[in-house]
N, C-alpha and C positions, 0 to 999 in steps of 0.2 A: 524550395531553398536547398541546391547543393544536394539533390535527391531527398531529402527528406517531406514529407508530407505535414504540415502543419493546420490541424485542425483547430480553431479557435473554441475557447469555452469563457465560463465564468464562476465565478466562486461569491453569490451573493448572499441575504441575509437570511437567517431559518435554515443555513446550510445549502439552501438549492445550491446546484452546479448544473443550469442550464446547458447543453447543444442542441446544435440544427436551428439556430434562430437567424431568420429574415435580413439579410444585408438592411440595415437603416433602421433595423429594431430599436425602441428605446425602452428599456424595462428598471425600474426604480424600487429600489429597498425600501421605500417607506407604502410600496403597496400592501394593502392586508394579503398574509401569506398566502390563503387557499385562493384568494381572487389571481395573485400572481400567479400560481400554479398552471391557472386555468387559463390565464394568458396566456404562458409558455407553451403548453398545450395546443390550444387554438391556433396558434404560429407555425404549428407541426416541427416544434420542439420537443426535448426531452428531457426531464426531471430528476437529476441523480442525487442524494444526497453527501454531502462532504462532511469530515471527521464525526463520523458517525460513535463517536466514544459518546460525543452529547444529544440530551435530549433533542428526539426530534417527532417531527407529527407521522408517526409509521401509517398512521391509516389513510394518509397521502392519497384521493382515487389517481390521482397523475404521474405518481412516482412509479417511474423505470428501473432505478438501481441505486446501488450504493456501496459506498468506500468499505470492504472488507477489511481491506487494511489501511494505514497512511503512517507516515513515519512520525509525526506531529503528535500522534497518541503515544508513541512509546518514549518522547520526548518528555512529558508530563510529569510533575509529582507525582509518584504512585502513594498506595499506603503503608505505611512499615517500613517506605524505602528511601523516601527526602528526596530531595531535586539531583536528579539523573548527572547534571552537571559537576555538583560536588561529588557525586561517588566516583565519577569519569574525571576529575581533572586531574589527577596525576597522569592516569593514561594518555589523554589529551594530550599534555606539555610532553610528555616523554617519550612517547610511541607513535604518537601519530605522522610523524616526518616519514619514519620506519616502516608504520605498519597501521596503514593509515584504513584500508577494509578493514582492519583486525579488530581495529580502534572500533570502527564504523556499527560494526554488528553487536559490538557489546550492549547498545542501547534495547537491543531487542527484548520483548517479551510477547509470548503468547496473547492474544486479543478473545481468546474463550468467550466472552459475554456479546463481544462483537458479531463472532460468528453464530452464535445460541442465536441472535437476535435475528439473524438472516435465513437461518433455518426455519425460525420460528413465522417470517414473514411469507415465504416460502411453499406455506403448506396450503396455502387459499389464496395466492397469485402468484405470478411470476416476478419477483426482485434480481436485476443480473449485479451479480458481483465485481466490483473490480479494483484495480490498487492505485493510492496517491502519493506520489514522490514528495510531492510538497516543498519542491527545491526552490529553496532561498538565501544558501550560504550565508546564512547571517546566524549561524550556528556554529561558534567558535569561542577560542580566548584571544585576548589581547591585550597585551601590557604596556603601560604608557605612566613617562617620567611627566608627573604635574606641575604647574605653575607656582604650584602650593610646596614642591620641592619633598612631595609623597610619590609613593609609587600603587599604583591604580589596577588592578585585575577587575578585566570586566569579559562580556559576555559580545563577541561582534556585532550584537544589533546595538544602535547608536544610545549609547547613555545608559545601558545594562550594565550595572555596576556588580561584581560578585563582592568585592573585600581590596580595603586601602589599607595602606600600611605607611607610617611614619618612619624616617632612615633617620641613621645617625654615621657618624662619620666613617664605621667600618662595614656599615652595607651599601654605602654611596661609593665606599670604593671597590668594593665586589660587585657594584651593578657597572662602572666605567671596565674593571675589568672584562667584562664579561661580552656590553654592547658597547662601550666608545664615551664619547665623551656626553656627558647628560644636559640635554637643551629643553627648558617648559613644553612638554606639550609631545616632545618626541618619541613615537610607536618603538620601543623597545623588542617586543617580536610580538607574532600573530599566526595562529594555529588555526585555519578554517578545519572544523571539525566536517561538516559534510558542504563538500565541493561539490561543484555541479557537476562533475566528471563521477562522481561518486554517488549521490544523490541519484541520479537519473541508474544508476546499476543495480541499488540497492532492491528493488522491486519494480516488477513490471505486467504490463498487464498485454497477455499477448492475444492478438486478435485472427481470429479465421477469417478471414475476410475475399471475395472474388477478385477481384482488385484494387490496385492500392489509390483509392477514390476517397475525397470526403463523406459520397452518399453509400459507397460500399464498405467504410468502416463503422460510420454512425449506425448503419442498419447490421452488422455484427455484431456490435458492443451492444444494442438494445434487445436483441434476438437472443442474448447468452451467449453467444459463441468463442467468447474468451476463457483464458485460464489467467491466474497468477503467479506470478513464480520469482522467488529472493534469487536473482540470478547471480547476484554478487559473490554468492557460495558456488554456482555451476551454471551454466546455461541451460535453461530448460529449449533452447528450440530442438524439436523433431520430437515433444510428450506429445501423447496421443491417448484420447479418452474417447470412448463411442459405443453402441449397444446396436447389437443385432438380436435378427426375430425374424424369421421365415423370407430370409432373402431380404430385407429392409435393411438399411444400417440410420444409424443417428449418431448424432455429434453433440456436444456440448449447447444446450439452449434447445435440441428439438423434442422433440416426442417422435414414443414411438409405441403400439399396442405391448399389450403382452403375451406371452405365447408360452406355450411348454417346453420350445427352444431359445428362451430368450436369455443370453447374457451380455455382462460385462467388458470388454475388451481394455486393454490399457498397455503402452509401451512407455518406457524411459532411456532417454540416452544414457544416462549413467545409471546403477544400481542405488535402489531406493525401497524404503517401506509403504506399499501400499495401502492404504486406510478406505473403505469406502463407509460412505454415511449416508441412510434410508428416512427420510423426512429427518433430519435432527440426531436421529440417533446414531450412534459409532459401531459399524458391524464388524466383518473378516476382514481380516489385514494379510498381507503377504509380502515378504522380501525377494525382491532382483527387479530385473529389467521389465520382464512380460507379466501384466495380472489379468487374470479371465474369474469372469464369477457369473455362473447359473442362478437364478433369478426364481425366486418362489413366490411372488406379487407385485403386483403394481406400487408404485410411489415413485417419489421423486430423488435422484439416485445421483450424488457427487461424490468426487474421490480428492483425499489428498495424498499428498508422497510426503516423504520423511526422509535426510540424507542421514546416516551417521557420522558426526563430525567429533571428536575427541570424546568415543564410545558413548555420545550422546545424539537421539534422536531428535533432529530441529525441526520443524516446518520449512519447505522448501517448496511445491506446489500448490494452488487451489484452484480446482475445476468448477465451472459451474453446473449445477444438476443437468441431467437428463431426463427427463417426466417419462415411465412408463406407466401407459394407460390402460385399462380392463377396458377388454372390448366389449362394445355394445351386444347388448342380449337381446 
């Protein structure tokens, strides 16, 4: 459609997110979870987990991948921090029109538990990490003058009220001055915090595919030739991460033998701070546009890149791991 390739996917019960299902297939949420996963696999499809902040069947044999970040996970109530809407309401009301991306970025919290779960899963198997934008354009604020003569402030999700106030002569006069004649049911203002054009840029999954076809895209994703980036901060196109040894090269999702000259290499389109993660353990960090590291042992190596924004290092890129395997004896 207009040069954009659409690949159909589904979000089902149990956090299942199957792809590659043949036309005409009917899947039922009522099916027993493991039987459903086997059905998807037997049809040639792939099972990914969505919303991985929730409990999931991490031992599922058919699991191909998981969301290592989802915008919705940052919109949930955080322990000790309360409701995100209550915290951000002033910024959402006063600043979204002028600084929409800045306000939306304020929801971000590092998903350290999810990343740790991903690393743990990859110790004994291959689980590909992707991002979920969760675009619905239903996280915002809307104010209405009600039929009861009150002022209702709610989320843009239907029927989701945050607060409601009774009005007196003074407050009605102020509302008229700001919004004109007050009529029952009138929408006084609406602020779309997660407008589609912002949500789709908040975080993206970059795919290294040979062709722009559904087969190649799904093949690259399930093989792990992908990295995720928070492109709202900076465009990550051109980011590279690979391993070299003995004239051989491997990119994310691929395997390469360990040797005396095995090293990791990365390039970034903007200055950043690289951090290597070996089998879930954070290792050496380097700042700049280029990263190189000579390896001293096999394992799975993924790379993170952070950007310095307002004197704070914040996550920007998470790559999938490259597996460095010990030579056969």
